Backbone as CSV, one residue per row, in Angstrom:
resi,resn,N_x,N_y,N_z,CA_x,CA_y,CA_z,C_x,C_y,C_z
1,MET,68.332,94.144,117.721,69.453,95.390,117.895,69.174,96.399,116.734
2,ALA,69.488,97.740,117.672,69.342,98.438,116.537,69.915,99.416,115.088
3,ALA,69.160,99.070,114.604,70.301,99.701,113.217,71.644,100.883,113.690
4,PRO,72.622,100.023,113.184,73.808,101.074,113.466,74.028,102.382,113.217
5,LEU,74.683,103.204,113.785,75.207,104.331,113.423,75.817,104.376,112.738
6,ARG,75.281,105.241,111.720,76.058,105.644,110.518,76.992,106.339,110.257
7,ILE,78.760,106.152,109.937,79.503,107.042,110.435,80.419,107.685,108.121
8,GLY,79.960,108.621,108.290,80.107,108.926,106.326,81.621,109.471,106.954
9,LEU,82.547,108.510,106.645,83.965,108.954,105.843,84.653,109.327,104.940
10,THR,84.872,110.475,104.975,85.015,111.233,103.163,86.320,112.231,103.218
11,GLY,86.426,112.979,102.250,87.887,113.666,102.104,88.520,113.553,101.046
12,GLY,88.545,114.570,100.148,89.691,114.606,98.981,90.674,113.451,99.095
13,ILE,90.993,113.473,97.395,91.843,112.400,97.086,93.058,112.862,98.222
14,ALA,93.848,111.614,98.363,95.263,111.257,99.205,94.786,112.713,100.505
15,SER,93.754,112.790,100.950,93.617,113.055,102.614,94.001,112.166,103.528
16,GLY,94.130,110.764,103.439,94.328,110.448,103.776,93.512,109.443,104.802
17,LYS,92.373,109.656,103.614,91.128,108.156,104.178,91.300,106.548,104.740
18,SER,92.583,106.343,103.997,92.435,104.928,103.937,93.462,104.573,105.652
19,ALA,93.791,105.218,105.871,95.015,105.926,107.763,93.648,105.434,108.074
20,VAL,92.820,106.453,108.153,91.734,106.474,108.799,90.935,105.191,108.756
21,GLU,90.835,104.444,108.350,89.722,103.801,107.960,90.712,102.188,108.565
22,ALA,91.527,102.294,108.358,92.469,101.260,109.492,92.563,101.091,110.370
23,ALA,92.848,102.486,110.996,92.400,102.896,112.504,91.352,102.142,113.169
24,PHE,90.284,103.010,112.682,88.758,101.871,112.928,88.602,100.728,113.361
25,ALA,89.278,100.310,111.879,89.027,98.813,111.671,90.258,98.247,112.720
26,ARG,91.497,98.615,113.473,91.869,98.021,114.238,90.991,97.783,115.856
27,ARG,90.219,99.131,115.724,89.123,98.720,117.338,88.065,98.183,116.451
28,ALA,87.824,97.239,115.747,87.147,96.378,115.215,85.992,97.033,115.443
29,VAL,85.538,98.231,114.410,84.725,98.794,114.086,84.285,98.249,112.602
30,PRO,83.101,97.906,112.024,83.084,97.796,110.356,83.056,98.684,109.481
31,VAL,84.162,98.648,108.775,84.187,99.269,107.526,83.851,98.852,107.015
32,VAL,82.832,99.872,105.857,82.287,99.456,104.275,82.997,100.394,103.754
33,ASP,83.921,99.811,102.540,84.435,100.974,101.716,83.799,100.770,99.985
34,THR,83.774,101.494,100.180,82.678,101.643,98.611,83.878,101.923,97.823
35,ASP,85.106,102.786,98.069,86.170,102.132,96.745,85.832,100.923,96.075
36,ARG,85.970,99.644,97.527,85.620,98.405,96.937,84.474,97.815,96.522
37,LEU,83.373,98.795,96.936,82.253,98.178,96.046,82.043,98.739,94.619
38,ALA,82.894,100.135,94.895,82.962,100.697,93.425,83.411,99.412,92.332
39,ARG,84.934,98.890,92.638,85.421,97.526,92.068,84.641,96.727,91.800
40,GLU,83.907,96.001,92.766,83.233,95.136,93.120,81.902,94.751,91.619
41,VAL,81.399,96.409,91.369,79.787,96.614,90.780,80.609,96.473,89.432
42,VAL,81.738,96.531,89.017,82.063,96.216,87.699,83.372,94.764,87.616
43,GLU,82.588,94.085,88.182,83.549,92.938,87.827,82.957,91.992,86.515
44,PRO,83.707,91.276,86.193,83.347,90.987,84.260,82.076,90.160,84.633
45,GLY,80.912,90.540,83.453,79.315,90.085,83.758,78.421,90.732,84.962
46,THR,78.586,91.629,84.872,77.705,92.637,86.167,77.085,94.008,85.104
47,PRO,75.785,93.646,85.430,75.479,94.544,84.835,75.627,95.666,84.408
48,ALA,76.551,96.487,85.280,76.629,97.465,85.744,78.891,98.025,84.612
49,LEU,79.374,97.235,84.347,80.212,96.583,83.805,79.631,97.053,82.538
50,ALA,78.684,96.470,81.892,78.151,95.948,80.814,77.431,97.524,80.035
51,ALA,76.819,98.319,81.120,76.345,99.713,80.903,77.508,100.368,80.659
52,VAL,78.576,100.233,81.800,79.687,101.075,81.311,80.963,101.468,80.096
53,LEU,80.574,99.560,79.502,81.337,99.527,78.450,80.432,99.811,77.363
54,ALA,79.182,100.030,77.369,78.445,100.277,76.247,78.424,102.245,76.311
55,ALA,78.501,103.024,77.059,78.879,103.962,77.229,80.051,104.960,76.782
56,PHE,81.242,104.048,77.083,82.268,104.598,77.094,83.291,103.853,76.151
57,GLY,82.779,102.905,75.287,83.884,101.761,74.451,83.821,100.742,75.226
58,VAL,84.060,99.500,74.018,84.218,98.189,75.257,85.479,98.354,75.050
59,ASP,86.159,98.921,73.974,87.884,98.663,74.282,89.071,98.979,76.097
60,LEU,87.509,99.970,77.125,87.908,100.027,78.275,88.164,98.828,78.996
61,ALA,87.665,97.065,78.553,88.006,96.116,79.211,89.137,95.467,78.750
62,GLY,90.357,94.762,79.241,91.342,93.796,78.881,91.031,92.641,78.826
63,PRO,92.170,92.068,78.072,91.424,90.159,77.425,90.847,89.734,78.454
64,ASP,91.242,90.298,79.571,90.653,89.497,80.868,89.168,89.793,81.356
65,GLY,88.557,90.714,79.852,87.172,90.679,80.534,87.495,92.098,81.697
66,ARG,88.477,92.218,82.226,88.088,93.460,83.649,88.392,95.087,82.687
67,LEU,87.498,95.556,83.361,87.182,97.016,83.489,88.919,97.754,83.774
68,ASP,89.685,98.493,82.564,91.133,99.733,82.859,90.135,100.249,83.381
69,ARG,90.137,100.294,84.764,90.029,101.621,85.763,90.628,103.267,85.358
70,ARG,92.608,102.697,85.054,93.233,103.944,85.072,92.881,104.774,83.570
71,ARG,92.753,104.032,82.478,92.135,104.302,81.477,91.079,105.190,81.040
72,LEU,89.578,104.731,82.610,88.365,105.186,82.476,88.575,106.659,83.280
73,ARG,89.858,105.954,84.586,89.705,107.801,85.247,90.327,108.987,84.493
74,ALA,91.180,108.454,83.636,91.582,109.788,82.342,90.742,110.315,81.584
75,LEU,89.862,109.767,80.607,88.780,110.021,80.159,87.782,110.643,81.222
76,VAL,87.711,109.947,81.940,86.149,111.315,82.474,86.538,112.392,83.148
77,PHE,87.666,112.417,83.910,88.187,113.525,84.410,88.635,114.414,83.713
78,ALA,88.746,114.455,82.675,89.512,115.561,81.428,87.448,116.126,81.164
79,ASP,86.667,115.302,81.507,85.074,115.452,81.157,83.924,115.540,82.060
80,GLU,83.837,117.205,81.961,82.546,116.607,83.557,81.492,116.001,82.960
81,GLY,81.070,115.764,81.927,80.419,115.183,81.221,80.308,114.040,81.412
82,ARG,81.291,113.838,80.809,81.126,111.960,80.987,81.713,111.581,81.935
83,ARG,82.115,112.637,83.366,82.256,111.967,84.446,80.730,112.029,85.867
84,ARG,80.090,113.118,84.756,78.609,112.999,85.439,77.481,111.677,84.830
85,ARG,78.283,111.700,83.277,77.385,110.053,83.558,78.099,109.026,83.707
86,LEU,78.922,108.678,83.348,79.824,107.568,84.859,79.291,107.197,86.189
87,GLU,79.020,108.790,86.673,78.767,108.651,88.006,77.526,108.012,87.928
88,ALA,76.134,108.134,86.991,74.998,108.271,86.822,74.845,106.807,86.980
89,ILE,75.376,105.818,86.192,75.823,104.097,85.942,76.711,103.984,87.117
90,LEU,77.401,104.138,87.423,77.843,103.527,89.112,77.273,103.836,90.264
91,HIS,77.094,105.192,90.875,76.477,105.173,91.921,75.023,104.099,92.601
92,PRO,74.068,104.170,91.654,72.943,103.133,92.352,73.441,102.051,92.469
93,ALA,74.130,101.537,92.059,74.791,100.329,91.715,75.706,100.616,92.991
94,ILE,76.782,101.284,93.105,77.627,101.582,95.113,76.515,101.564,96.408
95,ARG,75.430,102.027,96.020,74.675,102.418,96.541,73.841,101.609,97.390
96,ALA,73.501,100.532,96.325,72.385,99.405,96.612,73.631,98.333,96.785
97,ALA,74.718,98.242,96.827,75.189,97.614,97.992,76.208,97.415,98.967
98,MET,76.319,99.548,98.959,76.604,100.018,100.069,75.574,99.283,101.951
99,ASN,73.999,99.568,100.775,73.178,99.454,101.631,72.693,98.164,102.586
100,ALA,73.009,97.271,101.339,73.490,95.475,101.596,74.255,95.552,102.295
101,ALA,75.751,96.197,103.028,76.742,95.780,103.246,76.261,96.386,105.288
102,VAL,76.107,97.243,105.364,75.579,97.807,106.211,74.455,97.111,106.813
103,GLU,73.323,96.595,106.511,72.493,95.515,106.875,73.153,94.271,107.348
104,ARG,74.220,93.817,107.034,74.461,92.933,108.098,75.961,93.165,109.396
105,VAL,75.600,94.295,109.208,76.780,95.216,110.481,76.021,94.720,111.581
106,ALA,76.542,93.782,112.630,75.386,94.050,113.911,76.875,94.700,114.791
107,SER,76.911,95.672,114.915,77.494,97.010,115.765,77.459,97.842,116.090
108,PRO,77.747,98.781,117.277,76.759,99.924,117.766,77.089,101.280,116.637
109,TYR,77.728,100.554,115.917,78.408,102.053,114.611,78.704,101.415,113.136
110,VAL,78.890,101.712,112.653,79.608,101.224,111.592,80.117,102.592,111.053
111,VAL,80.969,102.811,110.048,81.942,104.212,109.578,82.138,103.492,107.595
112,ILE,81.013,104.538,107.466,81.469,104.344,105.302,82.059,104.912,105.013
113,ALA,82.811,104.581,104.619,83.804,105.337,103.523,83.525,105.598,101.901
114,ILE,82.925,107.153,101.950,82.404,107.516,100.299,82.810,108.627,100.127
115,PRO,84.271,108.470,99.566,85.061,109.357,99.252,84.300,111.285,98.061
116,LEU,83.139,110.768,97.795,82.841,112.107,96.851,81.126,112.025,97.501
117,LEU,80.527,111.995,99.087,79.664,111.694,99.875,79.721,113.311,99.424
118,VAL,80.135,113.912,99.508,79.396,115.673,99.134,78.902,116.113,97.930
119,GLU,80.119,115.232,96.580,80.141,115.644,95.262,78.310,114.597,94.940
120,SER,78.319,113.709,95.490,76.942,112.555,95.072,76.269,112.675,95.580
121,GLY,76.015,113.646,97.287,74.484,114.377,97.475,74.503,113.203,98.558
122,GLN,75.685,112.121,99.237,75.178,111.358,100.082,75.055,111.950,101.362
123,ARG,74.508,112.665,101.935,74.240,113.228,103.210,73.513,112.717,103.934
124,GLY,72.043,112.575,103.368,70.821,111.990,104.279,71.136,109.997,104.191
125,ALA,72.551,109.519,103.442,72.293,108.811,103.810,73.250,107.880,105.051
126,VAL,74.142,109.042,106.082,74.434,108.564,107.181,74.270,109.576,108.490
127,ASP,74.369,109.714,109.382,73.772,109.949,110.243,74.531,110.829,110.776
128,ARG,76.287,111.216,110.575,77.086,111.884,110.847,78.512,111.408,109.701
129,VAL,78.837,112.547,109.073,79.925,113.093,108.258,81.093,113.088,109.203
130,LEU,82.014,112.285,108.707,83.170,112.509,109.065,84.147,112.528,108.505
131,LEU,85.190,114.115,108.272,85.768,114.776,106.942,87.751,114.287,107.748
132,VAL,87.811,114.119,106.409,89.453,113.915,106.680,90.106,114.615,106.284
133,ASP,90.793,115.806,106.702,91.371,116.637,105.980,92.322,117.722,105.934
134,CYS,92.829,117.636,105.211,94.722,118.580,104.708,94.620,119.250,103.641
135,PRO,95.661,120.349,103.457,95.138,121.708,102.378,95.529,121.205,101.798
136,PRO,95.499,122.015,100.189,95.169,121.071,99.159,96.725,120.974,98.495
137,GLU,97.880,122.026,99.334,99.182,121.486,98.217,99.599,120.179,99.003
138,LEU,99.276,119.609,100.136,99.518,118.830,100.683,98.872,117.311,99.760
139,GLN,97.489,117.428,99.308,97.032,116.331,98.911,97.871,116.164,97.591
140,LEU,97.973,117.456,96.941,98.623,117.086,95.270,99.932,116.671,95.711
141,LYS,101.069,117.123,96.490,102.324,116.380,96.700,102.214,114.498,97.296
142,ARG,100.995,114.184,98.055,100.685,112.630,98.551,100.260,112.321,97.113
143,LEU,99.374,112.625,96.427,99.109,111.891,95.164,100.196,112.112,93.954
144,ILE,101.035,113.087,93.638,101.933,112.834,93.091,102.933,111.511,93.709
145,ALA,103.374,111.363,94.512,104.275,110.092,95.055,103.541,109.029,94.857
146,ARG,101.542,108.746,95.753,101.719,108.012,95.252,100.730,106.965,94.139
147,ASP,100.574,108.220,93.346,100.203,107.129,92.171,100.714,107.833,90.949
148,HIS,101.462,108.110,91.091,103.175,108.519,90.079,102.420,109.529,88.417
149,GLU,101.058,110.131,89.500,100.347,110.991,88.297,101.386,112.518,88.107
150,THR,101.360,112.365,87.282,102.442,114.544,87.046,101.255,115.208,87.713
151,PRO,102.097,116.408,87.494,101.558,117.281,88.110,100.195,117.960,88.194
152,GLU,100.291,118.234,86.469,98.431,118.399,85.382,97.426,117.194,85.946
153,GLY,98.028,116.008,85.931,96.322,115.180,86.190,96.675,115.590,87.534
154,ALA,97.301,115.395,88.620,96.375,115.261,89.849,95.330,116.567,89.934
155,ARG,96.278,117.526,89.659,96.252,118.598,90.095,94.075,118.837,89.193
156,ALA,94.255,118.309,88.353,93.266,117.635,87.644,92.157,116.840,88.463
157,MET,92.567,115.861,89.611,91.819,115.248,90.455,91.306,116.223,91.126
158,LEU,91.711,117.229,91.710,91.974,117.573,92.330,90.545,118.690,92.254
159,ALA,90.730,118.834,90.901,89.092,120.147,90.872,87.909,119.440,90.328
160,ALA,88.209,118.452,90.219,87.315,117.121,89.786,86.034,117.672,91.122
161,GLN,86.851,117.650,92.085,86.065,116.732,93.230,85.223,118.335,94.117
162,ALA,84.738,118.190,94.929,83.795,119.544,95.710,85.455,120.187,96.217
163,SER,85.228,121.084,97.027,86.543,122.773,97.024,86.381,121.888,98.442
164,ARG,88.019,122.380,99.047,87.467,121.919,100.705,86.753,123.013,100.846
165,GLU,86.199,124.453,101.075,85.673,124.725,102.329,83.615,123.668,102.003
166,ALA,83.339,123.126,100.878,81.961,122.252,100.802,82.406,121.315,101.630
167,ARG,82.875,120.738,101.423,83.511,119.428,102.799,83.403,119.594,103.720
168,LEU,84.301,120.539,104.704,84.054,121.809,105.608,82.688,121.450,105.944
169,ALA,82.218,121.990,105.428,80.629,122.549,105.215,79.840,121.689,105.515
170,ALA,79.688,121.058,105.096,79.401,119.695,105.112,79.655,118.224,106.940
171,ALA,80.676,118.627,107.093,81.420,117.943,107.863,80.123,118.201,110.016
172,ASP,80.425,116.806,110.253,80.191,117.564,111.856,81.192,116.798,112.275
173,ASP,81.934,116.354,111.975,83.322,115.711,112.938,84.463,115.640,111.825
174,LEU,85.674,116.220,112.502,86.872,116.515,112.014,87.793,115.647,112.053
175,ILE,88.622,114.978,111.402,89.901,115.512,112.050,91.106,115.256,110.859
176,ASP,92.477,116.277,111.458,92.972,116.800,110.366,94.049,116.142,110.849
177,ASN,94.733,115.720,109.230,95.220,114.337,108.679,96.952,115.324,108.372
178,THR,97.290,116.682,109.115,99.100,117.267,108.814,99.508,116.832,109.823
179,GLY,100.064,115.593,110.499,100.847,115.530,111.892,101.036,113.982,111.305
180,THR,101.369,113.439,112.890,102.185,111.943,112.452,100.724,110.928,112.664
181,LEU,101.160,109.726,112.202,100.112,108.791,111.842,99.888,108.804,113.973
182,GLU,100.661,108.918,114.618,99.699,108.887,116.124,98.719,110.038,116.574
183,ASP,99.183,110.598,115.854,98.143,112.018,115.645,97.386,111.655,115.406
184,LEU,97.012,111.014,114.301,95.998,110.696,113.571,95.461,109.615,114.654
185,ASP,95.733,108.760,115.085,95.425,107.794,115.911,94.799,108.347,117.314
186,ARG,95.153,108.915,117.619,94.956,109.761,118.950,93.204,110.270,119.327
187,ALA,93.149,110.447,117.241,91.846,111.511,116.966,90.904,110.649,116.793
188,VAL,91.451,109.577,115.953,90.439,108.438,116.086,89.931,107.875,117.387
189,GLU,91.042,107.442,118.430,90.248,106.931,119.374,89.616,107.528,120.925
190,ALA,89.339,109.339,120.325,88.576,109.644,121.160,86.991,110.385,119.860
191,LEU,87.106,109.962,118.963,86.111,109.911,117.833,85.038,108.760,118.233
192,HIS,86.056,107.671,118.618,85.467,105.955,118.389,85.087,106.084,119.683
193,ARG,85.198,106.770,120.902,84.736,106.718,122.221,83.662,107.760,122.282
194,ARG,83.105,108.416,121.497,82.184,109.316,120.845,81.162,108.750,119.849
195,TYR,81.373,108.116,119.079,80.390,107.173,118.442,79.890,106.335,119.386
196,LEU,80.522,105.853,120.229,79.839,104.400,121.283,79.144,105.309,121.929
197,ALA,79.252,106.399,122.703,78.310,106.677,123.059,76.784,107.180,122.525
198,LEU,77.227,108.195,121.388,76.256,108.734,120.334,75.618,107.339,120.006
199,ALA,75.725,106.023,119.530,75.143,104.865,119.241,74.237,104.565,120.083
200,ALA,74.342,104.377,121.805,73.769,104.319,122.438,72.401,104.970,122.725
201,ARG,72.307,106.402,122.060,71.047,107.303,122.133,70.188,106.336,121.184
202,ASP,69.212,107.342,121.207,67.636,107.449,120.451,68.090,107.740,119.006
203,GLY,67.118,107.533,118.266,67.216,108.350,116.586,67.284,109.752,117.043
204,SER,66.387,111.194,117.200,67.540,111.901,116.687,68.419,112.363,117.973
205,GLU,67.850,112.352,118.669,69.481,112.053,119.721,71.121,111.866,119.290
206,ARG,71.348,110.938,118.301,72.606,110.837,117.766,72.974,111.810,116.969
207,ARG,72.276,112.443,116.356,72.965,113.702,115.732,73.888,114.717,116.516
């Protein structure tokens, strides 16, 4: 069987990527979630966790040995240098886990959810980029409601990511997630049919 068509799903924080992932999963499409992989690569005993604690302090591990991801996030979002340092530790481990997961897929196409696809320069890791888009003010409202962030903290998170314009420029396909869940599901269904057709093609014809 040919290698699956790789669809890189991305979008700003609180744009609705999880809802899109779920809609593809309902259609029996394999979804590789790099957020989940990011948690797995820093499980107790992993090399990535040891490197993170060495770089940012052993006190970031709780009594159970697990990384306090909320404290780490607050630490790095306030400092671009620290964020870059963390990315240099985590991204290679996440990419290796992602590639291993994709190699196990037996399906015409696979959705790879990569929130920081644009920021981390991973356009070449996928065949097409699917962007979940909504206005920044809606992202801010959702982020405050979902994560109980302060407005200031939520704005800092948005500012730490690629701009909406940069994501739009990188996208091959777009889902406008300003409507209802029914609207989103219809958009996913149309893309599902398109991706199945593209996956049936050869090589460069897939784009």
